[in-house]
C-alpha positions as CSV (number, residue, x, y, z in Angstrom):
1,X,-72.8,21.4,-2.4
2,X,-71.0,18.5,-3.6
3,X,-71.5,20.2,-7.2
4,X,-70.0,23.5,-6.4
5,X,-66.9,21.7,-4.3
6,X,-66.2,20.3,-7.7
7,X,-66.6,23.1,-10.0
8,X,-64.7,24.9,-7.7
9,X,-61.6,22.1,-7.7
10,X,-62.2,22.1,-11.6
11,X,-61.9,26.2,-11.6
12,X,-58.7,25.3,-9.6
13,X,-56.7,23.2,-12.0
14,X,-57.4,25.3,-14.8
15,X,-56.3,28.5,-13.0
16,X,-52.8,26.4,-11.7
17,X,-52.9,24.6,-15.3
18,X,-52.9,28.5,-17.0
19,X,-50.5,29.4,-14.4
20,X,-47.7,26.8,-14.5
21,X,-46.5,27.7,-18.5
22,X,-45.4,31.2,-17.4
23,X,-43.7,29.8,-14.0
24,X,-42.0,26.4,-16.1
25,X,-39.5,27.3,-17.4
26,X,-37.9,28.0,-13.8
27,X,-38.6,25.0,-12.8
28,X,-37.3,22.7,-16.0
29,X,-33.9,24.7,-15.4
30,X,-33.7,23.6,-12.3
31,X,-34.2,20.2,-12.8
32,X,-31.7,19.9,-15.7
33,X,-29.4,21.4,-13.4
34,X,-30.0,19.2,-10.5
35,X,-29.9,16.5,-13.0
36,X,-26.2,17.4,-14.6
37,X,-24.8,17.9,-10.7
38,X,-26.3,14.4,-9.9
39,X,-24.6,13.1,-13.3
40,X,-21.1,14.9,-11.9
41,X,-21.4,13.8,-8.2
42,X,-21.9,10.1,-9.1
43,X,-19.4,10.0,-11.8
44,X,-16.5,11.5,-9.3
45,X,-17.9,8.5,-6.6
46,X,-17.3,6.3,-8.9
47,X,-14.2,7.2,-10.1
48,X,-13.4,7.8,-6.3
49,X,-14.1,4.2,-5.9
50,X,-12.7,2.7,-8.7
51,X,-9.1,4.4,-8.0
52,X,-9.2,2.9,-4.3
53,X,-10.1,-0.7,-5.5
54,X,-7.2,-0.5,-8.1
55,X,-4.8,0.6,-5.1
56,X,-6.0,-2.1,-3.0
57,X,-5.7,-4.5,-5.8
58,X,-2.3,-3.9,-6.7
59,X,-1.3,-3.2,-2.4
60,X,-2.5,-7.2,-3.1
61,X,-0.4,-8.0,-5.5
62,X,2.5,-6.1,-4.2
63,X,1.9,-8.4,-0.6
64,X,1.6,-12.3,-2.6
65,X,4.5,-11.3,-4.4
66,X,6.8,-10.5,-1.3
67,X,5.4,-12.8,1.0
68,X,5.6,-15.6,-1.8
69,X,9.0,-14.7,-1.7
70,X,9.3,-14.9,2.1
71,X,8.2,-18.3,2.4
72,X,10.7,-19.6,-0.3
73,X,13.8,-18.3,1.2
74,X,12.3,-19.5,4.9
75,X,12.1,-22.8,3.5
76,X,15.4,-22.8,2.8
77,X,16.5,-21.8,6.1
78,X,17.7,-25.1,8.0
79,X,17.1,-22.6,11.3
80,X,13.5,-21.9,10.7
81,X,12.5,-25.4,9.7
82,X,13.7,-26.7,12.2
83,X,12.0,-24.0,15.2
84,X,8.3,-24.6,13.5
85,X,8.5,-27.6,11.4
86,X,7.5,-28.0,7.6
87,X,5.4,-26.7,6.0
88,X,5.1,-23.3,7.2
89,X,2.0,-22.0,5.9
90,X,1.4,-18.5,5.4
91,X,-1.5,-16.6,7.7
92,X,-4.4,-14.4,6.0
93,X,-3.7,-11.6,4.0
94,X,-5.5,-9.1,6.4
95,X,-3.9,-9.9,9.4
96,X,-0.3,-8.1,7.3
97,X,0.9,-5.0,7.4
98,X,2.2,-3.5,4.1
99,X,4.2,0.0,3.8
100,X,5.6,1.0,0.0
101,X,7.7,3.4,-0.7
102,X,9.5,4.8,-3.7
103,X,6.8,5.1,-6.0
104,X,5.8,1.6,-5.5
105,X,9.5,0.2,-5.6
106,X,10.0,-0.4,-1.9
107,X,8.0,-2.3,0.5
108,X,8.9,-3.7,4.4
109,X,6.4,-5.9,4.7
110,X,5.3,-8.2,8.2
111,X,3.0,-11.2,8.0
112,X,2.4,-14.4,10.3
113,X,3.4,-17.9,9.8
114,X,2.6,-21.3,11.1
115,X,4.1,-24.4,11.5
116,X,3.1,-28.1,12.7
117,X,5.8,-26.9,16.1
118,X,4.9,-23.1,16.5
119,X,3.8,-20.0,14.8
120,X,5.5,-16.4,13.9
121,X,6.2,-13.3,12.0
122,X,8.0,-12.5,9.4
123,X,9.7,-9.0,8.5
124,X,10.8,-8.0,5.5
125,X,12.3,-5.2,3.7
126,X,12.8,-5.9,-0.4
127,X,13.0,-3.8,-3.5
128,X,11.0,-4.3,-7.1
129,X,13.6,-5.2,-9.7
130,X,12.3,-4.5,-13.3
131,X,10.7,-1.5,-14.9
132,X,7.7,0.3,-13.4
133,X,4.7,0.8,-16.2
134,X,0.9,1.6,-16.2
135,X,0.6,-2.5,-16.7
136,X,3.2,-3.6,-14.0
137,X,0.0,-4.5,-11.8
138,X,-1.2,-7.1,-14.5
139,X,2.5,-9.1,-14.2
140,X,4.5,-10.7,-11.8
141,X,7.1,-8.7,-10.2
142,X,10.6,-9.6,-9.0
143,X,11.0,-8.2,-5.5
144,X,14.9,-8.8,-3.8
145,X,15.0,-9.4,-0.1
146,X,17.3,-7.2,1.1
147,X,16.6,-7.8,4.9
148,X,14.5,-10.5,6.3
149,X,13.6,-11.8,9.9
150,X,11.8,-14.4,11.7
151,X,10.5,-14.0,15.2
152,X,9.2,-17.3,15.6
153,X,7.4,-18.8,18.8
154,X,7.6,-22.3,19.8
155,X,5.4,-23.6,22.6
156,X,6.8,-26.3,25.0
157,X,5.1,-29.4,26.5
158,X,8.0,-31.0,28.9
159,X,10.3,-27.6,27.8
160,X,10.0,-24.0,28.4
161,X,8.5,-21.8,25.2
162,X,11.0,-20.9,22.7
163,X,11.0,-17.6,21.0
164,X,13.4,-16.9,18.4
165,X,14.7,-14.0,16.3
166,X,16.3,-15.4,13.0
167,X,17.9,-13.4,9.9
168,X,17.3,-14.9,6.9
169,X,18.7,-12.1,5.2
170,X,20.8,-13.9,2.5
171,X,23.7,-11.0,3.0
172,X,24.4,-10.7,6.9
173,X,24.7,-7.3,8.2
174,X,27.9,-5.8,7.7
175,X,30.0,-4.7,10.8
176,X,30.1,-1.1,11.2
177,X,33.3,0.7,10.7
178,X,33.3,4.4,11.9
179,X,33.5,6.7,8.2
180,X,36.6,8.9,6.8
181,X,35.3,12.0,6.0
182,X,36.8,13.8,3.1
183,X,37.8,17.4,4.0
184,X,38.1,20.0,1.3
185,X,41.3,22.5,1.9
186,X,39.9,26.0,3.5
187,X,41.0,28.7,1.0
188,X,44.2,30.0,3.3
189,X,45.2,26.2,2.8
190,X,45.4,26.5,-1.0
191,X,46.6,30.0,-0.7
192,X,49.6,28.7,1.3
193,X,50.4,25.4,-0.9
194,X,50.4,27.6,-4.1
195,X,52.6,30.2,-2.1
196,X,55.7,27.7,-1.2
197,X,58.6,27.4,-3.0
198,X,58.5,24.6,-5.2
199,X,61.5,22.4,-5.4
200,X,63.5,22.1,-8.7
């Protein structure tokens, strides 16, 4: 009985081996196609991951440049240093918000700060000075802060808690003046002006 089973297994193996050469080209082609598809998908995923990582690094560099400029400006402002004290410490980057526009040449940034006497949030809008090339991520950029406000909270022991809004911009906003709209003369007005007799 055992002998018959061994013989039948050997016969089945020979039958499979003889049948497989005729069927083998189809699985080999499928294997090559699947292998090529896997390589394409993995290459696309690696490229996508690299792009996301590069964008995140660029945002971090932008945040660091803008917030450093803002910290420098705030430390020179006596109203801010009087309210929360010195040294003013920048909060963690993951609590900040950053919005870039115009091909990453303008930025709106909000980030937390703290000092010995209180805490706050700096809000700013800035533009980048200089050229915009592929290698600009490798060089520090010079940012010009257009508008900056400090929202400061000072807890009080004996006094009430105080909240301040301080404008830290170099150039305070200008007074609003009414706009004057230049009006083009209508065609009928042009004809009337041309038909008027000229004084000689």
